[in-house]
C-alpha positions as CSV (number, residue, x, y, z in Angstrom):
1,X,13.6,-49.0,-23.8
2,X,14.8,-50.7,-20.6
3,X,12.7,-50.6,-17.5
4,X,15.2,-48.6,-15.5
5,X,15.3,-46.0,-18.2
6,X,11.5,-45.7,-18.2
7,X,11.5,-45.4,-14.4
8,X,14.1,-42.7,-14.6
9,X,12.0,-40.8,-17.1
10,X,8.9,-41.2,-15.0
11,X,10.8,-40.0,-11.9
12,X,12.1,-37.0,-13.9
13,X,8.6,-36.1,-15.0
14,X,7.3,-36.4,-11.5
15,X,10.2,-34.2,-10.2
16,X,9.4,-31.6,-12.9
17,X,5.7,-31.7,-11.9
18,X,6.7,-31.3,-8.2
19,X,9.0,-28.4,-9.0
20,X,6.3,-26.7,-11.1
21,X,3.9,-27.0,-8.3
22,X,6.4,-25.8,-5.7
23,X,8.3,-23.2,-7.7
24,X,5.9,-22.2,-10.5
25,X,7.4,-18.7,-10.6
26,X,10.5,-20.1,-12.3
27,X,8.4,-21.5,-15.2
28,X,6.7,-18.2,-16.0
29,X,7.0,-17.2,-19.7
30,X,6.1,-13.6,-20.9
31,X,3.1,-13.3,-23.3
32,X,5.0,-11.2,-25.9
33,X,8.1,-9.3,-26.7
34,X,6.4,-6.2,-25.1
35,X,6.0,-8.1,-21.8
36,X,9.6,-9.3,-22.1
37,X,10.8,-5.7,-22.5
38,X,8.8,-4.7,-19.5
39,X,10.5,-7.3,-17.3
40,X,13.9,-6.2,-18.6
41,X,13.3,-2.6,-17.7
42,X,15.4,-1.2,-14.8
43,X,13.9,2.3,-14.6
44,X,12.4,3.4,-11.3
45,X,8.9,3.7,-12.7
46,X,7.5,1.2,-15.2
47,X,3.9,1.8,-16.4
48,X,1.8,-0.5,-18.4
49,X,-1.3,0.8,-20.1
50,X,-3.2,-2.2,-21.4
51,X,-6.5,-3.4,-22.6
52,X,-8.5,-6.1,-20.9
53,X,-6.8,-9.6,-20.9
54,X,-3.6,-8.0,-22.3
55,X,-1.6,-9.6,-19.5
56,X,-0.8,-6.3,-17.8
57,X,-2.0,-7.3,-14.3
58,X,-0.3,-10.6,-14.4
59,X,3.0,-9.1,-15.6
60,X,2.9,-6.5,-12.8
61,X,2.5,-9.2,-10.2
62,X,5.2,-11.4,-11.7
63,X,7.6,-8.5,-11.8
64,X,7.0,-7.8,-8.1
65,X,7.5,-11.5,-7.2
66,X,10.7,-11.7,-9.2
67,X,12.1,-9.1,-6.8
68,X,10.5,-10.3,-3.6
69,X,10.9,-14.1,-3.9
70,X,14.0,-14.8,-5.9
71,X,17.6,-14.1,-5.1
72,X,18.3,-12.8,-8.6
73,X,16.0,-11.2,-11.2
74,X,15.6,-13.8,-14.0
75,X,15.6,-11.2,-16.8
76,X,18.0,-8.5,-15.6
77,X,20.4,-10.7,-13.6
78,X,20.5,-8.2,-10.8
79,X,20.6,-9.6,-7.2
80,X,17.6,-8.7,-5.0
81,X,18.0,-7.3,-1.5
82,X,17.5,-9.6,1.5
83,X,14.7,-8.8,3.8
84,X,13.0,-6.5,1.3
85,X,9.7,-4.7,1.9
86,X,7.3,-4.8,-1.1
87,X,3.8,-3.5,-1.4
88,X,0.7,-4.2,-3.6
89,X,-2.0,-1.6,-4.1
90,X,-5.4,-2.4,-5.5
91,X,-8.7,-0.6,-5.7
92,X,-10.5,-2.5,-3.0
93,X,-10.0,-5.6,-0.8
94,X,-12.7,-7.6,-2.6
95,X,-10.3,-7.4,-5.7
96,X,-7.4,-8.5,-3.5
97,X,-9.4,-11.5,-2.1
98,X,-10.8,-12.5,-5.5
99,X,-7.7,-12.0,-7.7
100,X,-4.5,-11.0,-6.0
101,X,-4.4,-13.4,-3.0
102,X,-5.3,-16.5,-5.2
103,X,-2.5,-15.5,-7.6
104,X,0.0,-15.1,-4.7
105,X,-1.0,-18.5,-3.4
106,X,-0.4,-20.0,-6.9
107,X,2.9,-18.3,-7.8
108,X,4.8,-17.6,-4.7
109,X,7.4,-20.5,-4.2
110,X,6.3,-22.7,-1.3
111,X,9.8,-22.7,0.2
112,X,9.7,-18.9,0.4
113,X,6.9,-18.8,3.0
114,X,7.7,-18.2,6.6
115,X,6.8,-21.4,8.4
116,X,6.6,-23.3,5.1
117,X,3.0,-22.6,4.3
118,X,0.6,-19.9,3.3
119,X,-1.4,-20.4,6.5
120,X,1.7,-19.6,8.6
121,X,3.0,-16.8,6.4
122,X,-0.1,-14.7,5.7
123,X,-1.6,-12.3,8.3
124,X,-5.3,-12.0,7.3
125,X,-5.9,-9.2,9.8
126,X,-3.2,-6.8,8.5
127,X,-2.9,-8.3,5.0
128,X,0.8,-9.0,5.2
129,X,2.7,-11.9,3.7
130,X,5.9,-12.9,5.5
131,X,8.9,-14.6,3.8
132,X,11.2,-17.0,5.5
133,X,14.2,-14.6,4.9
134,X,12.4,-11.7,6.5
135,X,11.0,-10.2,3.3
136,X,7.5,-8.7,3.5
137,X,4.7,-8.2,1.0
138,X,1.8,-6.2,2.2
139,X,-1.5,-5.3,0.5
140,X,-3.2,-1.9,0.6
141,X,-6.2,-0.3,-1.1
142,X,-6.7,3.1,-2.5
143,X,-9.6,3.9,-0.1
144,X,-7.3,3.7,2.9
145,X,-5.9,6.8,4.6
146,X,-2.7,8.0,2.9
147,X,-1.1,8.4,6.4
148,X,-1.3,4.6,6.9
149,X,1.0,4.0,3.9
150,X,3.7,6.4,4.9
151,X,5.4,4.6,7.8
152,X,8.0,2.4,6.1
153,X,10.7,2.4,3.4
154,X,9.8,0.3,0.4
155,X,12.0,-1.7,-2.0
156,X,9.3,-2.1,-4.6
157,X,5.6,-1.4,-5.2
158,X,3.0,-2.6,-7.7
159,X,-0.1,-0.3,-8.1
160,X,-2.9,-2.0,-10.0
161,X,-5.1,0.7,-11.8
162,X,-4.7,4.4,-11.2
163,X,-4.2,5.4,-7.5
164,X,-5.1,8.8,-6.0
165,X,-2.3,11.1,-7.0
166,X,-1.3,11.9,-3.4
167,X,-1.0,8.2,-2.6
168,X,1.2,7.8,-5.7
169,X,3.4,10.6,-4.7
170,X,3.7,9.3,-1.1
171,X,4.6,5.9,-2.4
172,X,7.4,7.3,-4.6
173,X,8.9,9.0,-1.6
174,X,8.8,5.7,0.3
175,X,10.9,4.2,-2.5
176,X,13.6,6.8,-2.7
177,X,15.9,5.8,0.1
178,X,16.0,2.2,-1.0
179,X,16.2,3.2,-4.7
180,X,13.2,1.0,-5.2
181,X,10.9,0.5,-8.2
182,X,7.3,1.3,-8.9
183,X,5.0,-0.6,-11.3
184,X,1.8,0.8,-12.6
185,X,-0.7,-1.4,-14.5
186,X,-3.7,0.6,-15.8
187,X,-6.7,0.0,-18.1
188,X,-7.3,3.5,-19.3
189,X,-11.1,3.6,-19.1
190,X,-12.7,6.3,-16.9
191,X,-11.7,9.2,-14.7
192,X,-8.0,9.2,-15.6
193,X,-6.3,12.2,-14.3
194,X,-2.6,12.4,-13.3
195,X,-1.8,9.1,-15.2
196,X,-2.3,11.1,-18.4
197,X,0.9,12.9,-17.6
198,X,2.9,9.7,-17.5
199,X,1.2,8.6,-20.8
200,X,1.9,11.9,-22.5
201,X,5.5,12.2,-21.3
202,X,6.3,8.7,-22.5
203,X,9.8,7.4,-22.1
204,X,12.1,9.4,-19.8
205,X,15.3,8.7,-18.0
206,X,13.3,7.5,-15.0
207,X,10.1,6.2,-16.6
208,X,9.3,3.3,-19.1
209,X,5.9,3.3,-20.6
210,X,4.5,0.1,-22.2
211,X,1.2,-0.1,-24.2
212,X,-0.4,-3.5,-24.4
213,X,-3.3,-4.8,-26.5
214,X,-5.4,-7.9,-25.9
215,X,-3.7,-9.2,-29.1
216,X,-0.4,-9.2,-27.3
217,X,-1.5,-12.1,-25.1
218,X,-0.5,-15.1,-27.2
219,X,-2.1,-17.5,-24.7
220,X,-5.6,-16.3,-25.6
221,X,-7.3,-18.2,-28.5
222,X,-8.2,-15.9,-31.4
223,X,-11.9,-17.0,-31.3
224,X,-12.1,-16.1,-27.7
225,X,-10.5,-12.7,-28.4
226,X,-12.9,-12.0,-31.2
227,X,-15.9,-12.9,-29.0
228,X,-14.6,-10.6,-26.2
229,X,-14.2,-7.7,-28.6
230,X,-17.8,-8.2,-29.9
231,X,-19.1,-7.8,-26.4
232,X,-17.6,-4.4,-25.8
233,X,-19.4,-1.2,-26.8
234,X,-17.9,0.8,-29.6
235,X,-17.2,3.6,-27.2
236,X,-15.0,1.5,-24.9
237,X,-13.4,-0.7,-27.5
238,X,-10.2,1.3,-28.0
239,X,-9.5,1.2,-24.3
240,X,-10.4,-2.4,-23.7
241,X,-8.9,-3.8,-26.8
242,X,-5.8,-1.6,-27.4
243,X,-5.2,0.2,-24.1
244,X,-5.9,3.6,-25.5
245,X,-7.0,6.3,-23.2
246,X,-10.8,6.6,-23.3
247,X,-10.5,10.0,-21.6
248,X,-8.9,11.4,-24.8
249,X,-12.4,11.3,-26.3
250,X,-13.4,13.8,-23.6
251,X,-10.5,16.2,-24.0
252,X,-11.7,19.8,-24.1
253,X,-9.0,21.1,-26.4
254,X,-8.2,18.3,-28.9
255,X,-6.7,20.8,-31.3
256,X,-3.6,21.3,-29.2
257,X,-0.5,20.1,-31.0
258,X,3.1,20.0,-29.5
259,X,4.5,20.8,-33.0
260,X,2.2,23.7,-33.7
261,X,1.0,25.5,-30.6
262,X,4.1,25.0,-28.4
263,X,7.0,27.4,-29.0
264,X,10.1,25.7,-27.6
265,X,13.1,27.8,-26.7
266,X,11.0,30.9,-27.3
267,X,12.7,34.3,-26.6
268,X,11.0,37.6,-25.9
269,X,11.3,40.0,-28.9
270,X,13.3,43.2,-28.5
271,X,10.5,45.5,-29.4
272,X,7.5,46.7,-27.4
273,X,4.5,44.4,-27.0
274,X,1.2,44.6,-25.1
275,X,0.5,42.1,-22.3
276,X,-2.8,40.8,-20.8
277,X,-2.9,39.1,-17.4
278,X,-5.6,36.9,-15.9
279,X,-5.8,35.8,-12.3
280,X,-7.8,33.0,-10.7
281,X,-7.7,33.8,-7.0
282,X,-8.4,31.2,-4.3
283,X,-8.9,31.9,-0.6
284,X,-7.9,28.4,0.6
285,X,-5.3,27.3,-2.0
286,X,-2.7,29.0,-4.1
287,X,-3.9,31.6,-6.6
288,X,-2.7,31.2,-10.2
289,X,-2.2,33.7,-13.0
290,X,-1.2,33.7,-16.7
291,X,0.4,36.4,-18.9
292,X,-0.2,36.5,-22.7
293,X,1.2,39.0,-25.2
294,X,-0.9,40.3,-28.1
295,X,0.6,40.6,-31.6
296,X,-0.3,43.1,-34.2
297,X,-2.1,40.3,-36.0
298,X,-4.1,39.8,-32.8
299,X,-2.4,36.5,-32.1
300,X,-2.0,35.6,-28.4
301,X,1.2,34.1,-27.0
302,X,0.9,32.8,-23.4
303,X,4.4,33.3,-22.1
304,X,4.5,33.3,-18.3
305,X,2.6,31.9,-15.3
306,X,2.5,32.2,-11.6
307,X,1.2,30.2,-8.6
308,X,1.3,32.0,-5.3
309,X,-0.3,31.6,-1.8
310,X,-0.8,34.2,0.8
311,X,-2.7,37.4,1.5
312,X,-3.9,39.9,-1.1
313,X,-0.8,42.0,-0.4
314,X,1.5,39.0,-0.9
315,X,-0.2,38.0,-4.1
316,X,-0.1,41.5,-5.5
317,X,3.6,41.8,-4.5
318,X,4.4,38.5,-6.2
319,X,2.6,39.6,-9.4
320,X,4.4,42.9,-9.5
321,X,7.8,41.3,-8.9
322,X,7.2,38.9,-11.8
323,X,6.0,41.7,-14.1
324,X,9.2,43.7,-13.3
325,X,11.1,40.8,-15.0
326,X,9.1,41.2,-18.2
327,X,10.2,43.5,-20.9
328,X,6.7,44.7,-21.6
329,X,4.1,46.4,-19.2
330,X,0.8,44.6,-18.4
331,X,-1.9,46.7,-20.0
332,X,-5.0,44.7,-19.0
333,X,-5.8,42.6,-16.0
334,X,-8.7,40.2,-15.9
335,X,-10.0,38.2,-12.9
336,X,-12.4,35.4,-12.3
337,X,-15.8,37.1,-11.7
338,X,-16.3,35.0,-8.6
339,X,-13.7,37.3,-7.0
340,X,-16.4,39.9,-6.7
341,X,-18.6,37.6,-4.7
342,X,-16.0,35.8,-2.4
343,X,-16.1,37.3,1.0
344,X,-12.6,37.5,2.6
345,X,-13.6,36.2,6.0
346,X,-16.2,35.6,8.7
347,X,-17.9,38.8,9.7
348,X,-16.2,40.7,6.8
349,X,-17.8,42.4,3.9
350,X,-14.7,42.9,1.7
351,X,-14.6,40.7,-1.3
352,X,-11.4,39.1,-2.8
353,X,-11.6,41.7,-5.6
354,X,-11.8,44.5,-3.0
355,X,-8.8,43.2,-1.1
356,X,-6.7,43.1,-4.2
357,X,-7.8,46.6,-5.1
358,X,-6.9,47.8,-1.6
359,X,-3.5,46.1,-2.0
360,X,-2.8,48.2,-5.1
361,X,-4.0,46.2,-8.1
362,X,-7.2,46.6,-10.0
363,X,-8.9,44.1,-12.3
364,X,-11.7,43.8,-14.9
365,X,-14.1,40.9,-14.3
366,X,-13.6,38.2,-16.9
367,X,-16.2,36.3,-19.0
368,X,-16.6,32.9,-17.3
369,X,-19.3,31.6,-19.5
370,X,-19.1,28.2,-21.2
371,X,-18.9,30.0,-24.6
372,X,-15.3,30.8,-23.8
373,X,-14.3,27.2,-24.4
374,X,-15.4,27.5,-28.1
375,X,-13.5,30.8,-28.4
376,X,-10.3,29.1,-27.3
377,X,-10.9,26.3,-29.8
378,X,-11.4,29.0,-32.4
379,X,-8.1,30.6,-31.6
380,X,-6.4,27.2,-31.7
381,X,-7.7,26.2,-35.1
382,X,-6.2,26.5,-38.5
383,X,-6.5,24.7,-41.9
384,X,-4.6,21.5,-41.2
385,X,-4.7,20.5,-44.9
386,X,-2.5,23.6,-45.8
387,X,1.0,24.6,-44.7
388,X,1.5,26.9,-41.7
389,X,2.0,30.4,-43.0
390,X,1.3,34.1,-42.3
391,X,-2.2,33.5,-43.7
392,X,-2.8,30.1,-42.1
393,X,-1.9,29.7,-38.5
394,X,-3.5,29.5,-35.0
395,X,-4.1,32.7,-33.0
396,X,-3.1,31.1,-29.7
397,X,0.4,29.8,-28.8
398,X,2.2,28.7,-25.6
399,X,5.8,28.9,-24.7
400,X,8.1,26.7,-22.6
401,X,8.0,29.3,-19.8
402,X,4.6,28.2,-18.7
403,X,4.9,24.4,-18.4
404,X,1.9,23.9,-16.0
405,X,-0.4,25.9,-18.2
406,X,0.6,23.9,-21.3
407,X,0.3,20.6,-19.5
408,X,-3.1,21.3,-18.0
409,X,-4.5,22.7,-21.2
410,X,-3.7,19.4,-22.9
411,X,-5.3,17.4,-20.0
412,X,-8.5,19.4,-19.5
413,X,-11.4,17.0,-19.6
414,X,-15.2,17.2,-19.7
415,X,-16.5,16.1,-16.4
416,X,-19.7,14.4,-17.3
417,X,-18.7,12.9,-20.6
418,X,-21.2,10.3,-21.8
419,X,-19.5,6.9,-21.8
420,X,-22.4,4.9,-23.0
421,X,-23.5,4.1,-26.5
422,X,-23.8,7.8,-27.3
423,X,-20.4,9.5,-26.8
424,X,-20.7,12.5,-29.0
425,X,-22.5,14.8,-26.6
426,X,-20.2,16.0,-23.7
427,X,-22.0,18.0,-21.1
428,X,-20.7,21.6,-20.9
429,X,-19.0,21.0,-17.5
430,X,-15.3,20.6,-17.2
431,X,-13.6,18.3,-14.7
432,X,-12.3,20.2,-11.8
433,X,-8.8,18.9,-12.0
434,X,-6.0,21.5,-12.4
435,X,-8.4,23.7,-14.4
436,X,-7.2,27.0,-12.8
437,X,-4.4,27.7,-15.4
438,X,-6.7,26.8,-18.4
439,X,-9.4,29.0,-16.8
440,X,-7.0,32.0,-16.9
441,X,-6.2,31.3,-20.6
442,X,-10.0,31.1,-21.3
443,X,-10.5,34.5,-19.5
444,X,-7.9,36.1,-21.8
445,X,-9.1,34.6,-25.0
446,X,-12.8,35.0,-24.4
447,X,-12.1,38.7,-24.0
448,X,-10.9,38.8,-27.6
449,X,-8.3,41.5,-26.9
450,X,-7.5,43.7,-29.8
451,X,-5.0,46.5,-30.4
452,X,-6.6,49.8,-29.2
453,X,-9.2,48.0,-26.9
454,X,-9.7,49.6,-23.6
455,X,-6.3,50.4,-22.2
456,X,-4.3,48.4,-24.7
457,X,-2.3,51.0,-26.7
458,X,-2.1,50.7,-30.5
459,X,1.7,50.1,-30.6
460,X,4.0,47.9,-32.7
461,X,3.1,44.4,-31.6
462,X,4.8,42.3,-34.3
463,X,6.0,39.1,-32.6
464,X,7.8,36.3,-34.3
465,X,6.1,32.9,-34.2
466,X,6.8,29.7,-36.1
467,X,5.3,30.2,-39.5
């Protein structure tokens, strides 16, 4: 080979090295087909639930930079807005300093910086990175005041790990006017709450959900992966290796099945049925209530729900208005026993129960013991190894008219679940997260209503369910 050809090759190699150092973002290659599909998604919300070292955090950052630093997205071909405003959320600033900022310094193209360098472009006081074209990337943490995040319109946001729900909702509203995107990258270990809803709902017209495993990262040597897996406790392995929700191990009602306990497109029968109502009143937040009808076979169908704020008179009025829409009269009303202890106000002696009675609605105190959880599980159970029939079916169903009750029943978690080597003994305390509707269901079921009990009349209660 001639000398000039060798020199040309050497210069080309040097130029490639220079371009790689200056514009490394253009050389990024996804770890797997799943990562590639994530980058091609154009839905407003794109959530990755992934195990450790699955490449989820890296993919989230790269996706944000594709929009913020390039004129056109390399995988969708769509042009990016000029002078965009993008945001990164992380759990705390120590994570930003140890992980996020070094990655930004490594992957943001050098020519993108305002002033031509990181030193000129990054404001360490306010944690804002400025681009030469006017684009902004700022960094926030979940322990900051939500109000501090609500002042601007955003074109895109990346939230690493689960954010407080209010901060998530606030960020979504910041994206609406610019029709921006939101990226979630979560390792589903502990204390998951609202993110379970995204996981359960899966793919929707506005949300793409991706599940990544450590095995999806092709850049990790197999020996290294195996050694990592061996270090994780058995209790955490599903989450760290495969990205499965660890919280599912702590679900209170694991028996719930969309295909069995949920009656889609349910219609009220034309004949008379008995109805039981349970109320969980709250003096400082909306009170919630649930209605269930009782069949002749003593099967309960939860068919309506209510959430109402206001005075006792307003609550009673709302309940009566809803019941006027039902075909069947409510024959029993149960209430959280705490209502007989809650004092209505400073200097007052009237309890919440007393106020409701004065407003024209009486209640029976419900059983609020922990034993009620087992009664609910009993009503949900059936022989899974046999076909559903008139002789083998659950005794508790839910309809599509009570979406919140159904959702929160499926997401109810033990609060102090043991995430150590022993994970088989949950403490009998439930996480106080949207538990009001499930509490109402528990009050009704724990009462074990039967035809002829108390003021429930022995009438024809035959109700069709999916046998």
